[in-house]
C-alpha positions in Angstrom: 120.5 141.8 43.4 121.8 144.5 45.7 120.1 147.9 46.0 122.6 149.7 44.0 122.5 147.3 41.2 118.5 147.5 41.3 119.0 151.2 41.0 121.6 150.9 37.7 119.0 148.5 36.1 116.2 150.8 36.9 118.2 153.5 35.1 119.2 151.6 32.3 115.5 150.4 31.8 114.1 154.0 31.9 116.8 154.9 28.7 114.7 152.1 26.7 111.3 153.3 27.7 109.4 155.5 25.7 108.0 158.1 28.6 105.3 159.5 26.3 104.1 156.1 25.3 104.1 154.9 29.0 101.9 157.6 29.6 99.3 157.0 26.9 99.4 152.9 28.2 98.7 154.7 32.0 95.5 156.5 30.5 94.1 153.1 29.0 94.8 151.0 32.1 95.9 151.0 35.9 99.8 150.6 35.3 100.6 150.3 38.8 97.9 147.3 39.3 98.8 145.8 36.1 102.6 145.5 36.9 101.8 144.0 40.4 99.6 141.4 38.7 102.2 140.6 36.1 104.6 140.0 39.2 102.7 137.2 40.2 102.5 135.5 37.1 104.9 132.3 36.7 107.4 132.0 33.7 104.9 130.0 31.6 102.2 132.7 31.6 104.7 135.4 30.9 106.0 133.6 28.0 102.1 133.3 26.5 101.3 136.5 27.2 104.3 137.9 25.6 103.8 135.5 22.6 100.1 137.2 22.3 101.5 140.8 22.2 104.5 139.7 19.8 101.4 138.5 17.4 99.2 141.4 18.0 102.2 143.6 17.4 103.1 142.5 14.0 99.8 142.3 12.6 99.1 144.9 10.1 103.1 144.7 9.4 102.9 141.3 7.9 102.8 142.1 4.1 100.0 139.4 3.0 99.8 138.4 -0.7 97.0 139.9 -2.8 93.7 137.7 -3.3 94.1 136.4 -6.9 92.6 133.3 -8.1 94.9 133.3 -11.5 97.6 131.3 -9.8 99.4 130.3 -13.1 99.3 134.1 -14.4 97.1 133.2 -17.4 96.3 136.7 -17.6 99.8 137.3 -18.9 98.8 135.8 -22.2 96.4 138.2 -23.0 97.5 141.2 -25.1 97.4 144.8 -23.5 94.1 145.3 -25.4 92.5 142.3 -24.2 93.8 142.7 -20.6 92.5 146.3 -20.7 88.9 145.1 -21.7 89.0 142.6 -19.0 89.9 145.0 -16.2 87.1 147.3 -17.4 84.7 144.3 -17.1 86.0 143.7 -13.7 85.8 147.2 -12.7 82.1 147.4 -13.8 81.2 144.3 -12.0 82.7 145.6 -8.8 81.6 149.0 -8.9 77.8 148.4 -10.6 76.9 144.6 -9.3 78.6 143.6 -6.3 77.1 146.2 -4.1 73.4 145.1 -5.2 74.0 141.6 -6.2 72.8 140.1 -3.0 69.9 142.4 -2.4 68.4 141.6 -5.9 69.3 137.8 -5.7 67.3 137.8 -2.4 64.3 139.5 -3.9 64.5 137.8 -7.2 64.3 140.8 -9.2 66.5 142.2 -12.2 68.4 145.3 -12.1 67.4 146.9 -15.3 69.4 149.9 -14.2 72.7 148.0 -15.2 71.6 147.3 -18.8 72.6 150.7 -20.2 76.0 150.8 -18.5 76.8 147.1 -19.5 76.1 148.2 -23.3 78.5 151.0 -23.1 81.2 148.3 -22.2 80.8 147.1 -26.2 81.2 143.6 -25.4 77.9 142.0 -26.4 78.9 139.4 -29.5 82.6 140.4 -28.8 83.6 137.5 -31.2 81.2 138.3 -34.1 82.3 139.9 -37.3 80.5 142.9 -38.5 77.1 144.6 -37.2 78.8 146.8 -34.6 80.6 143.6 -32.9 84.3 143.6 -32.2 85.7 140.6 -33.9 88.0 139.8 -30.9 89.0 136.0 -30.5 86.5 133.7 -28.6 89.0 133.5 -25.9 87.7 137.0 -24.9 84.3 135.7 -24.8 85.3 133.3 -22.2 87.2 135.8 -20.1 84.3 138.3 -20.1 82.0 135.2 -19.0 84.7 134.5 -16.4 84.7 138.0 -15.1 80.9 138.5 -15.0 80.4 135.1 -13.1 83.2 136.1 -10.6 80.7 138.6 -9.3 77.5 137.2 -9.9 76.2 134.3 -12.0 72.9 135.6 -12.7 74.1 138.3 -14.7 76.7 136.2 -16.3 73.4 133.9 -17.3 71.6 137.2 -18.5 74.5 138.3 -20.7 75.3 135.0 -22.1 71.4 134.2 -23.1 71.7 137.6 -24.8 74.9 137.6 -26.4 75.2 134.0 -26.8 72.3 132.1 -27.5 70.1 135.0 -28.9 72.5 136.8 -30.9 74.6 133.5 -31.7 71.2 132.2 -33.6 70.9 135.2 -35.7 74.5 135.3 -36.2 74.9 131.8 -37.4 71.2 130.9 -38.7 69.9 134.1 -39.9 69.8 135.8 -42.9 71.7 138.8 -43.7 68.4 141.2 -43.4 67.6 139.4 -40.3 71.5 140.3 -39.0 71.2 143.6 -39.9 68.0 144.4 -38.4 68.6 143.0 -35.1 72.4 142.2 -34.3 73.4 146.0 -34.1 70.5 146.9 -31.6 71.3 143.8 -29.5 75.2 144.6 -29.7 74.4 147.9 -27.6 72.1 145.8 -25.6 69.2 148.5 -26.9 67.3 145.0 -27.7 67.2 142.2 -25.5 67.1 138.7 -26.8 66.1 135.3 -25.2 66.5 131.6 -26.4 63.7 129.2 -26.2 64.4 125.4 -26.6 64.0 123.7 -23.4 60.0 122.5 -23.0 58.1 121.6 -19.8 58.0 117.7 -20.7 61.5 117.6 -22.7 64.7 118.7 -21.6 67.8 116.5 -22.8 65.6 114.7 -25.4 64.5 117.7 -27.2 66.4 117.0 -30.6 64.2 114.1 -30.9 61.1 114.7 -28.6 60.2 118.6 -29.2 56.7 118.7 -28.7 56.1 122.8 -29.9 54.9 122.9 -33.4 54.9 124.9 -36.6 52.9 125.0 -39.6 52.9 127.5 -42.6 49.2 128.6 -43.5 50.3 130.2 -46.7 50.8 133.6 -45.0 52.1 132.9 -41.5 53.9 130.3 -39.5 51.7 129.2 -36.6 53.3 128.2 -33.5 51.8 126.1 -31.0 53.4 124.7 -27.5 55.2 125.9 -24.4 59.0 126.4 -23.5 60.4 126.4 -20.0 63.2 127.8 -18.2 63.7 130.6 -20.5 66.0 133.1 -19.3 65.1 137.0 -19.9 61.9 136.0 -21.7 59.6 138.0 -19.6 61.4 141.3 -20.7 62.8 140.6 -24.2 62.1 142.3 -27.3 62.9 138.9 -29.3 62.9 135.4 -28.3 64.3 132.7 -30.6 61.8 129.9 -30.7 62.7 126.2 -31.9 59.7 124.3 -33.0 59.3 121.0 -35.2 57.3 121.6 -38.3 54.3 119.6 -38.6 54.9 118.8 -42.5 58.8 118.1 -42.9 59.2 116.9 -39.2 62.2 119.5 -39.5 63.4 121.6 -36.4 63.1 125.4 -37.7 63.9 128.4 -35.8 61.8 131.6 -35.6 62.0 135.2 -34.0 59.1 135.8 -31.9 58.5 139.3 -30.9 57.1 139.9 -27.5 54.2 141.6 -29.1 53.5 138.8 -31.5 49.6 137.5 -31.2 49.6 134.1 -29.2 52.9 134.8 -27.4 52.7 134.7 -23.4 55.6 134.7 -20.9 54.8 134.2 -17.4 57.4 134.5 -14.7 58.7 131.3 -12.9 59.1 131.4 -9.1 60.5 130.0 -6.1 63.7 129.1 -7.6 66.7 128.2 -5.4 69.5 129.4 -7.9 70.0 132.3 -10.3 67.1 134.2 -8.5 68.3 137.4 -10.5 67.4 135.7 -13.8 64.0 136.3 -15.0 63.0 132.6 -16.2 59.8 132.4 -17.9 57.2 129.6 -19.0 56.4 130.6 -22.5 53.1 129.6 -24.0 52.5 129.8 -27.7 48.6 129.7 -28.6 48.5 129.9 -32.5 51.3 132.2 -32.5 51.7 133.8 -35.6 55.1 134.8 -37.0 55.5 135.8 -40.7 58.1 134.0 -43.0 60.4 137.2 -42.9 60.8 136.1 -39.0 61.8 132.8 -39.7 65.5 132.0 -39.5 66.5 131.3 -42.9 69.4 129.0 -42.3 68.0 126.9 -39.3 66.4 124.1 -41.2 66.9 121.0 -38.8 68.3 120.5 -35.1 71.8 120.4 -36.3 71.7 123.8 -37.0 70.4 124.5 -33.4 73.5 122.2 -32.3 75.8 124.4 -34.0 74.5 127.5 -31.6 74.8 125.1 -28.6 78.4 123.9 -29.4 79.4 127.8 -29.5 78.0 128.7 -26.3 78.7 125.7 -24.4 82.3 126.9 -24.1 81.2 130.0 -22.7 78.9 128.0 -19.9 82.5 126.3 -18.8 83.8 129.7 -18.6 80.9 130.8 -16.2 81.7 127.7 -14.1 85.3 129.1 -13.7 84.0 132.4 -12.9 81.7 130.9 -10.1 84.3 129.1 -8.6 86.9 131.9 -8.8 84.3 134.2 -7.1 83.7 131.5 -4.2 87.5 131.0 -3.8 88.3 134.6 -3.7 85.7 135.7 -1.3 86.4 132.5 1.1 90.2 133.5 0.9 89.4 137.1 1.9 87.1 135.9 4.7 89.8 133.3 6.3 92.2 136.3 6.3 89.9 138.4 8.7 88.1 135.8 10.6 89.9 135.0 13.8 89.4 132.0 16.2 91.9 131.3 19.2 93.4 134.9 18.7 94.8 134.0 15.1 93.5 134.5 11.9 92.0 131.1 10.6 93.9 131.5 7.2 96.9 130.2 9.7 95.3 127.0 10.5 96.5 124.0 8.6 92.8 122.4 7.7 91.8 125.6 6.5 94.8 126.3 4.2 94.2 122.7 3.0 90.9 123.7 1.7 92.1 126.7 0.0 94.4 124.8 -1.8 92.0 122.1 -3.0 90.0 124.8 -4.2 92.9 126.6 -6.1 94.0 123.4 -7.6 90.5 122.6 -9.0 90.2 126.2 -10.2 93.6 126.3 -12.0 92.9 123.1 -13.5 89.7 124.8 -14.7 91.3 127.9 -15.8 93.9 125.8 -17.9 91.2 123.7 -19.7 88.9 126.2 -20.7 91.7 128.7 -22.3 93.0 125.7 -24.1 89.4 125.2 -25.1 89.0 129.0 -26.5 92.2 128.2 -28.4 90.7 125.4 -30.1 87.3 127.5 -30.9 89.7 130.5 -32.3 91.6 128.0 -34.3 88.4 126.8 -35.7 89.1 123.0 -34.4 86.5 123.0 -31.6 84.5 119.9 -31.6 81.1 119.0 -29.6 83.3 116.8 -27.4 85.7 119.3 -26.8 82.9 121.6 -25.7 81.4 118.9 -23.5 84.2 117.7 -21.6 85.0 121.2 -20.4 81.3 121.5 -19.5 81.4 118.3 -17.4 84.7 118.9 -15.8 84.2 122.6 -14.9 80.7 122.2 -13.7 81.6 119.3 -11.6 84.9 120.9 -9.7 82.9 124.2 -9.5 80.5 122.1 -7.1 83.5 120.8 -5.2 84.9 124.5 -4.9 81.8 126.2 -3.8 81.2 123.7 -1.1 84.6 124.0 0.4 84.4 127.7 0.2 81.1 127.3 2.2 83.2 124.9 4.6 85.7 127.4 5.5 83.0 130.0 6.4 81.4 127.6 8.7 78.0 128.8 9.8 78.3 132.0 8.0 78.7 130.3 4.8 74.8 130.3 4.7 74.7 134.0 4.9 74.4 136.0 1.5 76.3 138.8 3.1 79.9 137.0 2.4 78.6 135.9 -1.3 79.6 132.4 -1.0 75.8 131.3 -0.2 75.0 132.8 -3.6 77.8 131.1 -5.5 76.9 127.6 -3.7 73.3 127.9 -4.9 74.1 129.5 -8.4 76.6 126.4 -9.1 73.6 123.8 -9.1 72.2 125.9 -12.0 75.7 125.9 -14.1 75.6 122.1 -13.1 72.4 121.3 -15.1 71.9 123.8 -17.9 73.4 123.9 -21.4 73.5 120.2 -21.2 73.5 118.0 -18.2 76.7 116.1 -16.9 75.0 112.5 -18.3 74.3 113.8 -21.6 77.9 115.8 -22.0 79.4 112.6 -20.6 77.8 110.6 -23.6 79.0 112.7 -26.1 82.6 112.6 -24.8 82.0 108.8 -24.4 80.8 108.3 -27.9 83.9 110.3 -29.2 86.6 108.2 -27.5 85.0 104.9 -27.9 83.2 105.1 -31.2 80.1 103.5 -29.7 76.9 105.9 -28.9 75.4 105.0 -25.5 72.5 107.2 -26.4 68.7 105.5 -26.0 
């Protein structure tokens, strides 16, 4: 290249250069030294640097898709009113619960300050008719369970125990007077409920081996025994207690008030899951309950089972919420976390994990959506609910495991939420009927043979 050709090329180059930008660059680095260094690099090294600069330059300009676990757009099946409620619950959870969830989970304490605000949403007992309840489809009960669990499974469990198990027991098994007394207050969360069925020595076999007893002395029902793992019971105003009548051998339900003589609730410590939930060991020592507080329409375990069938669908939705929260947290992390100068979301193995998670999540969502439709159509069976509980709790375990995987070492830190979802998924897997019990319910339905002992 001749001297004049070099001058001409330099003039053309200067026409393309932004001198102000060049001045700014010179203020940050020694431009003369940098150019000298670049001149000593070979073609391969130059290409690698240009490739890196091109990638860095495009960051921020690349429009990434939104983080949304509803890949099949099931939300479009909701009415405008239903969608508005879903978003209000989501906003509440994002604003009021997400910022404090890890702290309260770590301390195993309950954020009582959120209860009045949660009550203002008017979502307790949302599928029940009358008593201040909204009489919306059971589908919305599931949607709400998912939205709450998407941020924190503990708060979803607190709400499910109160709205589903406690309110549901009164709604299905209570007299009209009992419904009028309790449901309006519980709907506003001004009165909190709990549900006492599981016992220290009896879990899955509680229908046949219940050890808590009741007897009528002519004036009061006298309850004796213990209940274990009872969520909300350390602070609940009323606890639904199931006990076997010594005389008739039938299971009956009772509304035990926290001030009843002979009632004691002790907080269970050292849990690895649902640490925000205040589980209690309840001891009933000649606990006196008046006849007016006996659930008038609960006369056998079959009545208890009606409550469990109604709420088991909600637990399947909780599993979906837990999986969705873990998936969305993991996806968000992979877009920000960089290794080898690239977001790990761009790696093939990471994308494989994310797609496996999304596949499980989408299958779960479509299953529980149909499950709630069956419930609203009045044709929900025990086996329908049990199949959803089995499948969703199993798949949730897989989703949270993969979420922890893509976070690497950070997956065990509460900071990124995934660790909390991993632990809480274990509780969902066990409560409201174990995998084995629910499997046998479905197995009996499809084969015609009962494999229960």
